[in-house]
C-alpha positions as CSV (number, residue, x, y, z in Angstrom):
1,M,19.7,-37.3,25.8
2,P,19.5,-37.6,29.5
3,Q,18.1,-34.5,31.4
4,H,19.7,-33.5,34.5
5,G,17.7,-32.8,37.6
6,R,14.4,-34.3,38.6
7,H,12.0,-35.8,36.0
8,T,8.4,-34.7,36.3
9,S,5.4,-36.5,35.2
10,D,2.8,-35.3,33.0
11,S,0.2,-34.9,35.8
12,E,2.6,-32.7,37.8
13,Q,3.3,-30.4,34.8
14,E,-0.5,-30.3,34.2
15,S,-0.9,-29.4,38.0
16,R,1.7,-26.7,37.9
17,R,0.0,-25.2,34.8
18,R,-3.4,-25.1,36.4
19,F,-1.9,-23.6,39.5
20,L,-0.1,-20.8,37.5
21,S,-3.3,-20.3,35.5
22,Y,-5.2,-19.8,38.6
23,L,-2.5,-17.6,40.2
24,T,-2.4,-15.4,37.0
25,G,-6.2,-15.1,37.1
26,L,-6.2,-14.2,40.7
27,L,-3.4,-11.5,40.1
28,G,-5.6,-10.0,37.2
29,A,-8.6,-10.0,39.4
30,V,-6.7,-8.1,42.2
31,I,-5.3,-5.5,39.8
32,A,-8.8,-5.0,38.3
33,A,-10.3,-4.5,41.8
34,A,-7.4,-2.2,42.7
35,L,-8.2,-0.1,39.7
36,A,-12.1,-0.3,39.9
37,I,-12.5,0.7,43.4
38,P,-10.9,4.2,42.9
39,L,-12.8,4.7,39.6
40,A,-16.2,3.8,41.3
41,G,-15.3,6.3,44.0
42,F,-14.6,8.9,41.5
43,Y,-18.2,8.5,40.0
44,V,-20.1,7.9,43.1
45,A,-18.5,10.6,45.4
46,P,-20.1,13.7,43.8
47,S,-23.7,12.3,44.4
48,L,-22.7,11.9,48.1
49,K,-21.3,15.3,48.5
50,R,-23.5,18.0,50.3
51,R,-24.5,20.8,48.1
52,K,-24.0,24.3,49.1
53,R,-27.2,26.4,49.6
54,L,-27.0,30.0,48.9
55,W,-29.7,32.7,49.3
56,V,-29.4,35.2,46.4
57,S,-31.5,38.3,46.3
58,L,-33.8,38.7,43.3
59,G,-35.4,42.1,43.8
60,P,-38.1,44.2,45.7
61,V,-41.4,42.4,46.5
62,S,-43.1,45.7,45.6
63,S,-42.2,45.4,41.9
64,V,-44.2,41.9,41.7
65,Q,-47.7,42.4,40.5
66,R,-50.8,40.1,40.4
67,A,-51.5,40.6,36.7
68,E,-48.4,39.0,35.1
69,P,-45.0,37.6,36.2
70,V,-42.0,39.8,36.6
71,K,-38.7,38.8,35.4
72,F,-35.7,39.0,37.6
73,T,-32.0,38.4,36.7
74,Y,-29.7,37.4,39.6
75,S,-26.0,36.6,39.8
76,Y,-23.6,35.3,42.4
77,T,-19.8,34.5,42.6
78,R,-19.2,30.7,42.7
79,I,-15.6,29.9,44.1
80,D,-14.1,26.5,43.2
81,G,-10.6,26.5,44.7
82,W,-8.7,29.1,43.0
83,Y,-11.2,29.5,40.3
84,E,-13.9,32.2,40.4
85,R,-16.8,32.8,38.1
86,V,-20.1,34.7,38.1
87,V,-23.1,32.6,37.8
88,R,-26.1,34.3,36.3
89,G,-29.7,33.1,36.1
90,T,-33.3,34.2,35.5
91,A,-36.5,33.6,37.6
92,Y,-39.9,34.9,37.3
93,A,-42.1,36.0,40.4
94,V,-45.9,36.6,40.4
95,K,-48.5,37.0,43.2
96,R,-51.1,34.3,43.2
97,D,-53.7,34.1,45.9
98,G,-51.9,36.5,48.1
99,E,-48.6,34.8,47.9
100,I,-45.6,35.3,46.0
101,L,-44.8,32.3,43.5
102,V,-41.2,32.2,42.2
103,L,-40.6,30.0,38.9
104,S,-37.4,29.0,37.1
105,N,-37.3,30.1,33.5
106,V,-35.7,26.7,32.5
107,C,-38.0,24.5,30.3
108,T,-38.4,21.0,31.7
109,H,-38.1,19.6,28.3
110,L,-34.5,20.2,27.2
111,G,-33.5,23.2,29.4
112,C,-34.1,26.0,27.0
113,G,-35.1,29.4,28.5
114,V,-38.7,30.3,28.5
115,R,-40.1,33.9,28.5
116,W,-43.3,35.2,29.5
117,D,-45.5,36.3,26.5
118,R,-48.0,39.0,27.5
119,D,-50.3,38.5,24.5
120,A,-50.3,34.8,24.8
121,K,-50.6,35.0,28.7
122,A,-48.3,32.0,28.9
123,F,-44.6,31.2,29.3
124,L,-43.3,30.1,25.9
125,C,-40.3,27.9,25.1
126,P,-38.7,28.9,21.8
127,C,-37.2,25.4,21.0
128,H,-40.2,23.1,20.8
129,N,-43.2,25.2,21.4
130,G,-43.6,24.3,24.9
131,R,-46.2,26.5,26.8
132,F,-46.9,27.0,30.6
133,D,-49.5,28.8,32.2
134,I,-49.0,31.6,34.8
135,E,-48.3,29.2,37.6
136,G,-45.8,27.2,35.4
137,R,-48.2,24.2,34.5
138,V,-47.7,22.7,31.1
139,I,-50.5,23.7,28.8
140,A,-49.0,22.5,25.5
141,G,-46.0,20.9,23.9
142,P,-43.5,18.3,24.7
143,P,-42.5,19.5,28.3
144,P,-43.0,16.5,30.7
145,K,-43.6,18.5,33.9
146,R,-44.3,22.1,35.2
147,L,-41.8,24.8,35.6
148,L,-39.6,24.3,38.8
149,R,-40.8,26.4,41.8
150,L,-37.8,27.9,43.4
151,P,-37.6,28.0,47.2
152,H,-37.8,31.5,48.3
153,T,-38.3,33.9,51.2
154,V,-39.3,37.5,51.6
155,S,-37.4,39.7,54.1
156,G,-36.8,43.3,54.4
157,G,-39.0,43.9,51.3
158,M,-36.8,41.8,49.2
159,I,-37.4,38.4,47.5
160,R,-34.6,36.0,48.0
161,I,-34.2,32.4,46.3
162,R,-32.3,29.5,47.3
163,V,-29.8,28.2,44.8
164,E,-27.9,25.0,45.2
165,E,-24.4,24.5,43.8
166,A,-22.1,21.4,43.8
């Protein structure tokens, strides 16, 4: 049966197929890039965002003794758009060599809360038997590094620590 219209050779059909194949691949790459760029921004943007630094009052410097750390609890209100929540934390303060040292109570192994044990004269982690000395240095167990020293200041007889939030 005769075909109406123009007859194409096999090489022209192969050329068209190759062109359409490249065009489809290019279109797929453009769509993938259009989706990937916003997704990458979604994951990278939080790390580039400046964190807010707040100064939170711990308590009176007069309550800190040289002999052993004093436990302080603190709280502040975090506002995220329309959502407000109270953030609570714990820190220990101790006088060492005439200076105040403020330590986080978060174990550096898995983030459990440590507590000062008067009899052991050490901070103890209940999760995996981590132990820290009075200055927060690791003395036993699996913690990879010392307790975090919190930036602080003393003004008006009060100890204030700096907390960072996203």
